[in-house]
C-alpha positions as CSV (number, residue, x, y, z in Angstrom):
1,M,6.6,7.9,-6.1
2,G,8.4,9.2,-2.9
3,R,6.3,12.4,-2.7
4,I,3.0,10.5,-3.2
5,A,4.0,7.9,-0.6
6,H,5.0,10.7,1.9
7,D,1.6,12.4,1.4
8,F,-0.2,9.1,1.8
9,N,1.7,8.4,5.0
10,N,0.7,11.9,6.3
11,L,-3.0,11.1,5.6
12,L,-2.6,7.7,7.4
13,T,-1.1,9.5,10.4
14,V,-4.1,11.8,10.7
15,I,-6.5,8.9,10.4
16,R,-4.6,6.8,12.9
17,M,-4.4,9.7,15.4
18,S,-8.1,10.4,15.0
19,L,-8.9,6.7,15.6
20,L,-6.8,6.7,18.7
21,A,-8.5,9.8,20.1
22,V,-12.0,8.3,19.4
23,G,-10.9,5.0,20.8
24,D,-10.6,6.6,24.3
25,L,-14.3,7.4,24.4
26,A,-17.0,5.2,25.9
27,M,-18.7,3.2,23.2
28,P,-20.4,-0.1,22.5
29,D,-18.0,-3.1,22.0
30,D,-18.9,-3.5,18.3
31,V,-18.0,0.1,17.6
32,R,-14.7,-0.3,19.5
33,D,-14.0,-3.4,17.5
34,A,-14.6,-1.5,14.2
35,I,-12.3,1.3,15.3
36,R,-9.6,-1.3,16.3
37,D,-10.0,-2.9,12.8
38,A,-9.7,0.5,11.1
39,S,-6.6,1.3,13.2
40,D,-5.0,-2.0,12.3
41,S,-5.7,-1.3,8.6
42,T,-3.9,2.0,8.8
43,D,-0.9,0.2,10.3
44,R,-1.0,-2.3,7.4
45,A,-1.3,0.5,4.9
46,A,1.7,2.3,6.4
47,R,3.8,-0.9,6.2
48,L,2.7,-1.5,2.6
49,T,3.7,2.1,1.7
50,H,7.1,1.5,3.3
51,D,7.5,-1.7,1.3
52,L,6.5,0.1,-1.9
53,L,9.0,2.8,-1.3
54,A,11.7,0.2,-0.6
55,F,10.8,-1.6,-3.9
56,A,10.8,1.7,-5.8
57,R,14.3,2.5,-4.6
58,K,15.6,-0.8,-6.0
59,Q,14.3,-0.1,-9.5
60,T,16.7,1.0,-12.2
61,R,17.0,4.7,-12.7
62,P,17.0,6.4,-16.2
63,G,20.4,5.7,-17.8
64,E,21.1,2.6,-15.7
65,R,21.1,-0.8,-17.3
66,C,19.2,-3.9,-16.1
67,S,21.2,-7.0,-15.5
68,S,20.0,-9.8,-17.8
69,R,20.7,-12.2,-15.0
70,S,18.1,-10.8,-12.6
71,S,14.8,-12.5,-12.5
72,P,11.4,-11.0,-11.7
73,P,9.8,-11.6,-8.3
74,R,8.1,-15.0,-8.1
75,R,4.6,-13.4,-7.9
76,L,5.2,-11.5,-11.1
77,A,6.8,-14.5,-12.9
78,A,3.9,-16.8,-12.1
79,A,1.1,-14.3,-12.8
80,P,-1.2,-15.4,-15.6
81,V,-1.4,-13.1,-18.6
82,S,-4.5,-12.5,-20.6
83,A,-4.1,-11.6,-24.3
84,S,-7.8,-11.3,-25.2
85,P,-9.0,-7.8,-26.4
86,S,-11.7,-6.1,-24.4
87,R,-14.4,-3.9,-25.7
88,T,-15.5,-0.7,-23.9
89,G,-18.2,1.8,-24.5
90,S,-20.6,-0.4,-26.5
């Protein structure tokens, strides 16, 4: 997971720097707003990647035992589960 996240962060950095460079050019306000939105999205993606890495580091490693007292995150515990079969390739 770490290597993938690192590569993804590298891509985000290139995108972010390109958006910053383009943002310095003269352009219509709607284009500037779209570039700002894209730049904000790269920032959110970088924070999400950081959070995913932090979550992955807290996972048990092979050979380690899970504590039966630990509970899953609330989002996972409350997530609905569907048990109906699905058909593909009809």
